[in-house]
C-alpha positions as CSV (number, residue, x, y, z in Angstrom):
1,M,15.0,-4.6,-10.7
2,F,16.2,-3.6,-7.4
3,C,16.5,0.3,-7.6
4,K,18.7,2.9,-6.2
5,T,17.4,6.1,-5.0
6,R,18.1,9.6,-6.4
7,S,16.1,12.3,-4.6
8,T,12.7,11.1,-4.2
9,R,12.4,8.7,-7.0
10,L,13.6,5.1,-7.3
11,F,16.0,4.6,-10.2
12,A,16.7,1.4,-12.2
13,C,20.1,-0.4,-11.4
14,A,21.7,-3.6,-12.7
15,A,24.2,-4.8,-15.1
16,V,23.4,-6.0,-18.6
17,A,22.8,-9.7,-18.8
18,A,22.3,-12.4,-21.4
19,M,18.8,-13.0,-22.9
20,V,16.8,-16.0,-24.2
21,L,14.8,-14.7,-27.2
22,A,15.2,-11.1,-26.2
23,P,17.6,-8.3,-26.6
24,A,18.7,-7.1,-23.1
25,A,18.3,-8.0,-19.4
26,W,18.7,-6.3,-15.9
27,A,20.0,-7.6,-12.7
28,G,17.4,-6.7,-10.6
29,G,24.1,-26.2,12.3
30,S,24.3,-29.5,10.9
31,A,23.2,-32.1,13.2
32,T,25.7,-34.8,14.4
33,A,24.7,-38.3,14.3
34,F,25.7,-40.9,16.7
35,G,24.1,-43.9,18.3
36,S,23.0,-47.3,16.5
37,G,21.2,-46.0,13.5
38,A,18.8,-43.8,15.8
39,M,19.5,-40.5,13.8
40,K,19.6,-40.1,10.1
41,S,20.4,-37.4,7.5
42,A,17.8,-35.9,5.4
43,A,18.8,-38.3,2.6
44,E,18.6,-41.3,4.6
45,S,15.0,-40.3,5.8
46,A,13.3,-41.5,2.8
47,V,10.1,-43.7,2.9
48,P,11.0,-46.7,4.8
49,T,10.7,-50.2,3.1
50,D,9.8,-53.6,4.2
51,R,11.0,-55.5,0.9
52,M,14.5,-56.5,-0.6
53,I,15.3,-57.5,-4.1
54,V,17.9,-60.3,-4.7
55,K,18.9,-61.5,-8.1
56,Y,21.2,-64.7,-8.5
57,R,23.7,-64.9,-11.4
58,D,22.5,-68.1,-12.7
59,V,18.9,-66.9,-13.1
60,Q,17.6,-65.2,-16.3
61,T,14.6,-63.1,-16.8
62,I,11.2,-64.7,-17.0
63,A,11.1,-63.7,-20.5
64,R,13.9,-66.0,-21.1
65,S,14.7,-69.7,-20.1
66,P,15.5,-70.8,-17.6
67,A,13.5,-68.2,-15.5
68,A,13.5,-67.8,-11.8
69,G,11.9,-70.6,-10.0
70,P,11.1,-71.1,-6.3
71,L,14.0,-69.8,-4.1
72,R,16.2,-72.7,-3.1
73,A,15.7,-73.8,0.6
74,D,19.7,-73.4,1.2
75,R,19.6,-70.0,-0.2
76,L,16.6,-68.9,1.7
77,A,18.2,-70.2,4.9
78,A,21.3,-68.1,4.1
79,L,19.4,-65.0,3.4
80,R,17.4,-65.2,6.7
81,A,20.6,-66.0,8.6
82,A,22.0,-62.6,7.2
83,A,18.8,-60.8,7.8
84,A,18.6,-62.0,11.5
85,Q,22.0,-60.2,12.1
86,H,20.0,-57.2,11.2
87,G,17.1,-57.8,13.7
88,V,14.6,-58.8,11.0
89,Q,12.9,-61.7,9.7
90,L,12.6,-62.5,5.9
91,T,10.2,-64.5,3.8
92,H,10.0,-65.0,0.0
93,L,7.1,-63.1,-1.4
94,R,7.4,-63.5,-5.5
95,N,9.8,-63.4,-8.4
96,N,9.8,-60.4,-10.7
97,A,10.0,-60.1,-14.4
98,L,13.9,-59.6,-14.2
99,G,14.4,-63.0,-12.8
100,A,14.9,-61.6,-9.2
101,H,13.3,-62.5,-5.9
102,V,11.1,-60.2,-4.1
103,L,11.7,-60.6,-0.2
104,K,9.3,-59.6,2.7
105,L,10.7,-58.3,5.9
106,D,8.8,-58.4,9.1
107,K,9.2,-54.7,9.8
108,R,10.1,-51.5,7.7
109,L,13.7,-50.3,7.7
110,N,14.9,-46.8,6.9
111,A,17.0,-46.2,3.9
112,A,20.4,-46.4,5.5
113,D,19.6,-49.7,7.4
114,A,17.9,-51.2,4.2
115,A,21.0,-50.5,2.4
116,A,23.2,-52.0,4.9
117,L,21.0,-55.2,5.0
118,A,21.3,-55.4,1.1
119,A,25.1,-55.1,1.4
120,R,25.1,-58.1,3.8
121,L,22.9,-60.3,1.8
122,K,25.1,-59.8,-1.2
123,A,28.4,-60.5,0.6
124,Q,27.3,-63.7,2.2
125,D,26.9,-65.4,-1.2
126,P,29.0,-64.8,-4.3
127,A,26.2,-66.4,-6.4
128,I,24.2,-63.1,-5.8
129,E,24.4,-60.7,-8.7
130,Y,23.1,-57.9,-6.8
131,A,20.8,-57.2,-3.7
132,E,19.0,-53.9,-3.1
133,P,16.2,-52.4,-1.2
134,D,12.6,-52.6,-2.8
135,R,12.4,-48.7,-2.5
136,I,8.9,-47.1,-2.1
137,L,8.7,-44.2,-4.4
138,H,5.8,-41.6,-4.4
139,V,4.4,-38.9,-6.9
140,L,6.9,-36.1,-7.6
141,M,5.4,-33.5,-9.7
142,T,7.7,-32.5,-12.6
143,P,6.3,-29.9,-15.1
144,N,6.3,-30.6,-18.9
145,D,7.1,-27.0,-19.6
146,S,9.7,-26.8,-22.5
147,Q,12.4,-24.8,-20.6
148,Y,11.8,-26.3,-17.1
149,T,15.2,-28.0,-17.3
150,S,16.8,-24.7,-17.5
151,Q,15.2,-23.6,-14.1
152,W,17.9,-24.9,-11.8
153,D,16.6,-22.5,-9.1
154,L,13.4,-24.6,-8.7
155,Y,15.0,-28.1,-8.5
156,D,18.7,-28.0,-8.1
157,A,20.0,-30.0,-5.2
158,T,22.5,-27.4,-4.3
159,G,21.1,-24.0,-5.2
160,G,17.4,-24.6,-5.7
161,I,14.3,-24.4,-3.4
162,K,12.8,-27.8,-3.7
163,A,9.8,-26.7,-5.5
164,P,8.9,-30.2,-7.1
165,Q,8.5,-31.9,-3.8
166,A,6.5,-28.9,-2.4
167,W,4.3,-29.3,-5.4
168,D,3.1,-32.5,-4.1
169,L,1.5,-30.7,-1.3
170,S,0.5,-27.4,-2.6
171,T,0.4,-25.2,-5.8
172,G,-0.7,-22.0,-4.4
173,S,-4.3,-22.5,-5.4
174,G,-6.6,-19.7,-4.0
175,V,-4.0,-17.2,-3.1
176,T,-3.2,-13.9,-4.9
177,V,0.3,-12.5,-4.9
178,A,0.7,-8.9,-5.6
179,V,3.6,-7.7,-7.8
180,I,4.4,-4.1,-7.0
181,D,6.8,-3.3,-9.8
182,T,6.7,-2.1,-13.5
183,G,3.4,-3.7,-14.4
184,Y,3.1,-6.8,-16.7
185,R,2.7,-7.8,-20.3
186,P,0.2,-10.3,-21.2
187,H,2.6,-12.9,-21.9
188,A,1.0,-16.2,-23.2
189,D,2.9,-18.0,-20.5
190,L,1.6,-15.9,-17.8
191,A,-1.8,-14.2,-18.7
192,A,-4.0,-16.9,-17.4
193,N,-2.6,-16.3,-14.0
194,I,-3.2,-12.6,-13.9
195,V,-6.1,-11.0,-12.0
196,A,-7.1,-7.3,-12.2
197,G,-4.5,-4.8,-10.9
198,Y,-4.0,-1.2,-11.2
199,D,-1.6,1.6,-12.5
200,F,-0.8,3.7,-9.4
201,I,1.6,6.1,-11.2
202,N,0.4,9.6,-10.9
203,D,3.1,11.4,-12.7
204,T,2.5,11.1,-16.6
205,A,6.1,11.5,-17.3
206,V,7.0,8.5,-15.2
207,A,4.0,6.6,-16.4
208,N,5.0,6.7,-20.1
209,D,1.4,5.6,-21.1
210,G,-0.1,9.0,-21.8
211,G,-2.0,9.2,-18.6
212,G,-1.9,8.9,-15.0
213,R,-3.6,6.4,-12.5
214,D,-6.0,4.1,-14.1
215,G,-7.2,0.5,-14.0
216,D,-4.7,-0.7,-16.8
217,A,-1.6,-2.2,-15.1
218,K,0.1,-3.2,-18.4
219,D,3.7,-2.1,-18.8
220,P,4.2,0.1,-21.8
221,G,8.1,0.1,-21.3
222,D,10.4,1.9,-19.1
223,W,13.2,2.8,-21.5
224,T,15.1,6.1,-21.0
225,T,17.3,8.2,-23.1
226,A,20.8,9.4,-22.0
227,G,20.4,12.1,-19.3
228,E,16.8,11.8,-18.9
229,C,16.9,10.5,-15.3
230,G,19.6,12.9,-14.4
231,T,23.0,14.3,-15.8
232,G,25.4,11.7,-16.8
233,E,22.6,8.8,-16.6
234,P,23.2,6.4,-19.4
235,A,20.3,5.4,-21.9
236,N,18.4,2.0,-20.9
237,N,16.2,-0.3,-22.8
238,S,12.8,-1.3,-21.3
239,S,13.4,-3.8,-18.5
240,W,10.0,-5.7,-18.4
241,H,11.1,-6.2,-14.9
242,G,7.6,-6.9,-13.4
243,T,6.8,-9.5,-16.1
244,H,10.0,-11.5,-15.2
245,V,9.2,-11.2,-11.5
246,A,5.6,-12.3,-12.1
247,G,6.7,-15.4,-14.1
248,T,9.0,-16.5,-11.4
249,I,5.9,-16.4,-9.1
250,A,3.2,-17.8,-11.1
251,A,4.0,-18.6,-14.8
252,V,1.5,-21.0,-16.3
253,T,2.7,-24.5,-15.7
254,N,2.2,-27.8,-17.3
255,N,1.3,-26.3,-20.7
256,S,4.3,-27.9,-22.5
257,T,5.5,-24.2,-23.1
258,G,8.2,-22.1,-21.5
259,V,8.9,-22.0,-17.8
260,A,7.2,-23.2,-14.7
261,G,6.3,-20.8,-11.7
262,T,7.0,-21.4,-8.1
263,A,3.4,-21.1,-7.2
264,F,1.8,-21.7,-10.4
265,G,-1.8,-22.3,-8.9
266,A,-1.6,-18.8,-7.5
267,K,-2.7,-15.6,-9.2
268,V,-0.5,-12.5,-9.6
269,Q,-2.1,-9.0,-9.1
270,P,0.0,-6.5,-10.8
271,A,0.3,-3.0,-9.2
272,R,2.2,-0.6,-11.4
273,V,4.4,1.8,-9.6
274,L,7.8,1.9,-11.5
275,G,8.1,3.6,-14.9
276,K,10.6,6.0,-16.4
277,C,13.4,6.6,-13.9
278,G,11.8,4.7,-11.1
279,G,8.8,5.5,-9.0
280,Y,7.5,7.6,-6.0
281,T,7.3,6.2,-2.5
282,S,3.9,7.7,-2.1
283,D,2.7,5.5,-5.1
284,I,4.3,2.4,-3.8
285,A,2.7,2.9,-0.4
286,D,-0.7,3.4,-2.0
287,A,-0.1,0.1,-3.9
288,M,0.8,-1.8,-0.7
289,I,-2.3,-0.6,1.0
290,W,-4.7,-1.3,-2.0
291,T,-3.4,-4.8,-3.0
292,S,-3.6,-5.9,0.6
293,G,-7.2,-4.9,0.7
294,G,-7.1,-1.4,2.2
295,T,-8.9,1.7,0.9
296,V,-7.1,4.1,-1.5
297,S,-9.1,7.5,-2.2
298,G,-10.0,7.6,-5.9
299,V,-9.2,3.8,-6.5
300,P,-12.0,1.2,-6.9
301,A,-12.1,-1.5,-4.1
302,N,-10.0,-4.3,-4.7
303,A,-11.9,-7.5,-5.6
304,T,-9.0,-9.9,-5.0
305,P,-6.8,-8.8,-2.2
306,A,-3.4,-10.3,-2.1
307,R,-2.1,-12.3,0.9
308,V,1.4,-11.8,-0.4
309,I,3.2,-8.7,-1.5
310,N,6.3,-9.0,-3.5
311,M,8.6,-5.7,-3.9
312,S,11.6,-6.2,-6.0
313,L,12.5,-2.7,-5.6
314,G,14.2,-0.2,-3.1
315,G,16.5,2.6,-2.4
316,T,19.3,3.8,0.1
317,G,18.7,5.3,3.4
318,A,16.6,4.5,6.4
319,C,13.1,3.1,6.5
320,D,10.9,6.1,5.9
321,T,7.6,6.7,7.8
322,T,5.2,6.4,4.7
323,T,6.8,3.1,3.8
324,Q,6.7,1.6,7.2
325,S,3.2,2.7,7.9
326,A,2.1,1.0,4.6
327,I,3.9,-2.1,5.5
328,T,2.4,-2.2,9.0
329,S,-1.1,-1.6,7.3
330,A,-0.7,-4.5,5.0
331,R,0.4,-6.8,7.8
332,S,-2.7,-5.9,9.9
333,R,-4.8,-7.4,7.1
334,G,-2.8,-10.5,7.0
335,T,-0.6,-9.8,4.1
336,V,3.1,-11.0,4.2
337,V,5.5,-8.3,2.5
338,V,8.4,-9.6,0.8
339,V,11.2,-7.5,-0.3
340,A,14.6,-7.6,-2.0
341,A,17.6,-7.0,0.1
342,G,19.4,-5.0,-2.7
343,N,22.2,-5.4,-5.1
344,E,24.9,-3.0,-3.6
345,N,27.0,-5.7,-1.9
346,T,26.7,-3.7,1.3
347,D,24.9,-3.9,4.6
348,V,21.0,-4.1,4.1
349,S,20.5,-1.7,7.1
350,N,21.1,1.0,4.6
351,S,18.5,-0.5,2.1
352,N,14.9,0.7,2.0
353,P,12.4,-0.9,2.4
354,A,14.3,-4.1,3.2
355,N,15.4,-2.5,6.4
356,C,11.7,-1.7,7.5
357,S,10.1,-3.7,10.3
358,G,7.9,-6.7,9.6
359,V,9.0,-7.5,6.0
360,V,10.8,-10.7,4.8
361,A,14.1,-9.4,3.5
362,V,15.5,-11.6,0.7
363,A,19.4,-11.8,-0.1
364,A,20.5,-13.7,-3.3
365,I,22.5,-16.9,-3.6
366,N,24.3,-18.2,-6.9
367,R,23.9,-21.8,-8.2
368,F,26.4,-23.0,-5.7
369,G,24.6,-21.8,-2.7
370,S,26.8,-19.0,-1.7
371,R,26.0,-15.3,-1.5
372,A,25.8,-13.8,-4.8
373,Y,28.5,-11.3,-5.3
374,Y,26.1,-8.2,-5.7
375,S,23.6,-9.3,-2.8
376,N,23.3,-7.2,0.2
377,Y,23.6,-8.8,3.6
378,G,23.2,-8.3,7.4
379,S,21.4,-9.0,10.5
380,L,18.1,-7.6,9.0
381,V,18.2,-10.2,6.1
382,T,15.5,-12.9,6.6
383,L,16.7,-15.6,4.5
384,A,18.1,-16.2,1.0
385,A,16.8,-17.6,-2.4
386,P,18.3,-18.2,-5.8
387,G,19.2,-15.0,-7.6
388,G,21.9,-16.1,-9.9
389,D,25.4,-15.0,-11.1
390,M,25.6,-14.7,-14.8
391,R,29.3,-13.5,-14.8
392,S,30.6,-16.9,-16.4
393,N,27.5,-18.4,-17.6
394,S,24.2,-16.7,-18.6
395,A,22.3,-19.9,-17.8
396,D,23.3,-19.5,-14.2
397,G,20.9,-16.7,-13.9
398,I,17.1,-16.9,-13.4
399,L,15.0,-17.8,-16.4
400,S,11.5,-16.2,-16.6
401,T,9.0,-14.7,-18.8
402,L,9.9,-11.2,-20.7
403,N,9.2,-9.1,-23.8
404,S,11.3,-8.8,-26.8
405,G,10.9,-4.9,-27.3
406,T,13.8,-2.7,-26.6
407,T,11.5,0.3,-26.0
408,T,7.9,-0.3,-26.6
409,P,6.3,-3.9,-26.3
410,G,7.3,-6.6,-28.7
411,S,6.8,-10.3,-28.9
412,D,6.6,-12.8,-26.0
413,S,10.2,-13.9,-24.9
414,Y,12.1,-15.5,-22.2
415,A,15.3,-14.2,-20.5
416,Y,17.8,-14.9,-17.7
417,Y,18.1,-12.1,-15.3
418,Q,20.1,-12.0,-12.0
419,G,19.7,-10.0,-8.8
420,T,18.0,-10.0,-5.4
421,S,14.9,-8.9,-7.5
422,M,15.0,-12.4,-8.8
423,A,15.5,-14.1,-5.5
424,T,12.5,-12.3,-3.9
425,P,9.7,-13.9,-6.0
426,H,11.0,-17.3,-5.1
427,V,10.2,-16.7,-1.5
428,A,7.0,-14.7,-2.3
429,G,5.9,-18.0,-4.3
430,V,7.0,-20.2,-1.3
431,V,4.8,-18.1,1.0
432,A,1.7,-18.5,-1.4
433,L,2.2,-22.3,-1.2
434,M,2.3,-22.0,2.6
435,I,-0.9,-20.1,2.7
436,S,-2.6,-22.3,0.2
437,K,-1.7,-25.1,2.5
438,K,-3.0,-23.3,5.6
439,P,-5.2,-20.1,4.7
440,T,-5.7,-19.3,8.6
441,A,-1.9,-18.9,8.9
442,T,-0.7,-15.3,10.5
443,V,1.9,-13.3,9.3
444,D,4.3,-13.9,12.1
445,E,3.4,-17.7,11.9
446,I,4.4,-17.9,8.2
447,I,7.6,-15.8,8.8
448,A,8.7,-17.9,11.8
449,N,8.1,-21.0,9.7
450,L,10.1,-19.7,6.7
451,K,13.1,-19.1,9.0
452,S,12.9,-22.3,10.9
453,T,12.5,-24.5,7.7
454,A,15.1,-22.9,5.8
455,R,18.0,-25.0,4.9
456,A,21.7,-24.7,5.6
457,F,23.8,-22.9,3.1
458,P,25.7,-25.3,0.9
459,G,28.2,-22.5,0.2
460,S,29.5,-19.2,2.1
461,C,26.8,-16.8,2.8
462,S,27.5,-14.8,5.8
463,G,24.8,-12.3,6.7
464,C,22.1,-14.1,4.5
465,G,19.7,-14.9,7.3
466,S,18.4,-18.3,8.5
467,G,19.3,-20.3,5.4
468,V,18.1,-21.0,1.8
469,V,14.3,-21.0,1.4
470,D,13.1,-24.7,1.3
471,A,9.8,-24.9,-0.4
472,Y,8.9,-28.4,0.8
473,A,9.9,-28.0,4.5
474,A,8.1,-24.6,4.5
475,V,4.8,-26.2,3.3
476,Q,5.2,-29.2,5.5
477,S,5.5,-26.9,8.5
478,M,2.1,-25.6,7.9
479,T,0.6,-28.6,9.4
480,S,2.0,-27.6,12.7
481,I,0.0,-26.2,15.6
482,P,1.2,-22.5,15.7
483,G,1.6,-20.3,18.6
484,Q,2.0,-22.7,21.5
485,N,4.1,-21.5,24.3
486,E,6.5,-23.5,26.5
487,V,5.2,-24.0,30.1
488,E,7.5,-23.9,33.1
489,P,8.7,-25.8,34.9
490,N,10.2,-27.7,32.0
491,D,13.8,-27.8,33.1
492,S,14.3,-31.6,33.2
493,L,13.4,-34.7,31.4
494,S,10.8,-35.5,34.0
495,T,9.0,-32.2,33.5
496,A,9.3,-32.1,29.9
497,N,6.3,-30.3,28.0
498,Y,4.5,-33.1,26.2
499,Q,3.4,-32.4,22.6
500,S,0.6,-34.7,21.1
501,A,1.0,-33.3,17.7
502,A,3.6,-31.4,15.3
503,A,4.0,-27.8,16.8
504,L,5.8,-24.4,16.5
505,I,6.6,-23.7,20.0
506,N,7.6,-20.3,21.4
507,G,10.2,-20.6,23.9
508,T,12.3,-18.2,26.2
509,M,15.7,-18.8,27.7
510,G,15.3,-17.5,31.1
511,S,18.9,-17.5,32.2
512,S,22.2,-18.7,31.3
513,S,21.6,-21.8,33.2
514,D,18.1,-22.4,31.8
515,Q,17.3,-25.5,29.8
516,D,13.9,-26.3,28.3
517,W,12.6,-29.9,27.6
518,F,9.8,-31.2,25.3
519,S,8.7,-34.8,24.8
520,L,6.6,-36.7,22.2
521,D,5.5,-40.1,21.3
522,L,7.3,-41.2,17.8
523,A,5.4,-44.1,16.1
524,A,7.4,-47.0,14.3
525,G,8.8,-45.8,11.1
526,K,8.2,-42.2,11.7
527,T,10.9,-39.5,11.4
528,L,11.1,-36.6,13.7
529,T,12.6,-33.3,12.4
530,V,13.4,-30.7,15.3
531,T,14.2,-27.2,14.2
532,L,15.7,-24.6,16.7
533,T,15.7,-20.9,15.5
534,P,17.3,-18.6,18.2
535,N,17.0,-14.8,18.1
536,S,19.6,-13.3,15.9
537,T,22.0,-12.2,18.8
538,S,22.0,-15.5,20.6
539,D,23.5,-19.1,20.5
540,Y,21.2,-21.9,21.8
541,D,21.8,-25.7,21.4
542,L,19.6,-28.5,20.4
543,Y,19.7,-32.2,21.8
544,V,17.4,-35.1,21.1
545,Y,17.2,-38.1,23.5
546,N,15.6,-41.6,23.1
547,S,13.2,-43.0,25.5
548,A,15.9,-44.3,27.9
549,G,17.4,-40.7,28.1
550,T,20.2,-41.5,25.9
551,L,21.4,-38.7,23.5
552,I,20.9,-39.6,19.8
553,G,21.6,-36.4,18.0
554,S,22.5,-32.8,18.5
555,S,23.0,-29.6,16.6
556,T,25.2,-26.8,17.9
557,G,25.4,-24.0,15.4
558,G,26.8,-20.5,16.2
559,T,25.2,-17.1,17.0
560,G,21.8,-16.7,15.1
561,A,22.3,-20.1,13.4
562,V,19.4,-22.5,12.9
563,D,19.9,-26.0,14.5
564,K,18.3,-29.0,13.1
565,V,18.0,-32.5,14.2
566,T,16.4,-35.4,12.3
567,V,15.8,-38.8,14.0
568,T,13.9,-41.9,12.8
569,N,12.3,-44.5,15.0
570,T,13.5,-47.8,13.3
571,G,11.8,-50.0,15.9
572,S,8.5,-51.7,15.7
573,S,6.7,-49.8,18.4
574,T,6.0,-46.4,19.4
575,F,8.8,-44.7,21.7
576,K,9.1,-41.6,23.5
577,R,11.5,-38.8,22.3
578,Y,12.9,-36.0,24.3
579,V,14.1,-32.6,23.0
580,K,16.2,-30.2,24.9
581,V,17.1,-26.6,24.3
582,I,20.0,-25.1,26.2
583,Y,21.9,-21.8,26.6
584,Y,25.2,-21.4,25.0
585,G,25.7,-17.5,24.6
586,G,23.8,-14.3,23.9
587,G,20.4,-12.8,25.4
588,T,18.2,-14.1,28.1
589,G,14.9,-13.2,29.6
590,A,11.5,-12.2,28.1
591,T,12.8,-9.8,25.6
592,N,16.2,-11.0,24.5
593,G,15.9,-14.8,25.3
594,K,13.3,-15.6,22.6
595,Y,13.5,-18.7,20.3
596,T,11.2,-21.1,18.3
597,V,11.5,-24.9,18.2
598,N,9.5,-26.7,15.3
599,L,8.6,-30.2,15.9
600,Q,7.6,-32.4,12.8
601,W,6.7,-36.0,12.6
């Protein structure tokens, strides 16, 4: 529930959405390739292979007769001649159970070159039924949760966040994520991942549980009657909003039931701040301080401080001093604060706390990778995540844990919601995955990596930040050495800053004629991914060169756009690669010329 402000309270907002087993719901530069196979797209950067499979039409499977025998000398000679045209040598390795021949190459080829070789092998002999690369596959974690296939937001190639790939690297183990919201219901698909939280609502009328602050963060319901929240305000059923948000972050996963969580190895700490008609800023500020490990008078010490705070809430107006101070306090203890951008289809600069300093402000995209019609936008947005658009199909929303009660709690259920409230926990979950991978990461490092690893928008999403959150790339980035700075002079290929390992480098464009060079050694078969993230008001361009100084890839996005280039060393030896960042437009100097370049290989 991203909320609207009425006076000093935060009020619920959103359109009614379709439910699953529940009665109501609330909204809450591409790289350019050129050269001879030197630069490949992300799809082409799969694990290289050194084997091919060739099946002849006159051979049946080993289970039938005649089966494949030794490869005929004339056929082997023809295959070798075709392979030689691709610069590789070929030998017969064995036959497989399908009657095909497995062939060994003397070096590994990337996916595109292997496919090209397979096409040439088949073309040179009409007796070949098929020829294809003997691809190398790897473990790709796919949950067995019964409704996982409905969670397009986690796995869909267009609108999803690439969670399954990330889960092979991290599940969020050891990280606590605070959900500052309406509290939680002890849902069977969530309860095991809940740690002790707190109810921060002082006003008993707002609390709706018969008391004020206490150690019970369970959600009693936030339903309202007509006019209860102000003249003309309609009646609303209970939203169970915090339970939905918590499920997106860390629903119990691989239990053959319900849904999967973005960071299902993490724990959720519920901090209840929203009740009937919303919640007070003072309560929300206390919750931020306590969940991040700070001290709040009258509240017991937090035994499990959170490294991530999710706030799918807000109101209109400038960032107030109380909220900003609480955010700054939480950040000082190493906690990343992730906030919904808001659902008013307006500039986020008028949406609090998304317009506060130091937060990760999250816009929402639909299933097709475009900005959701309701999502706020603007220069203060950090990045975007799936929030859904249920106008045509309820299943295009975000499915998560809920409760069936219209007022007071009922039975466990699941529901599709839409909103920036739903986008935000995807990012909070990804941050948990990142921290689990590298517990020593700083807040600024995590935010920089989130931005630099975000993928380009598949659709139209102006004002949605650096891109769509990419769980896999974000977790991968945590193997980088953070906080390195470029060292001048590095304005030519001969003076390039040498990087011995993956790194996130802080750079400065000193003037409009400045250019910064970096170099590294790329081993055979390795893929280099370079991501340039300029400041939001500048346009810097990215170029990659081979060891001879020949340009092999570039990305030239517009102002504030993230540039990314991916190149693969298809040779059999280690080769030097050079990276150049140059000025095109915007700011320069120590204050206005900042950028980061992320080198991964």
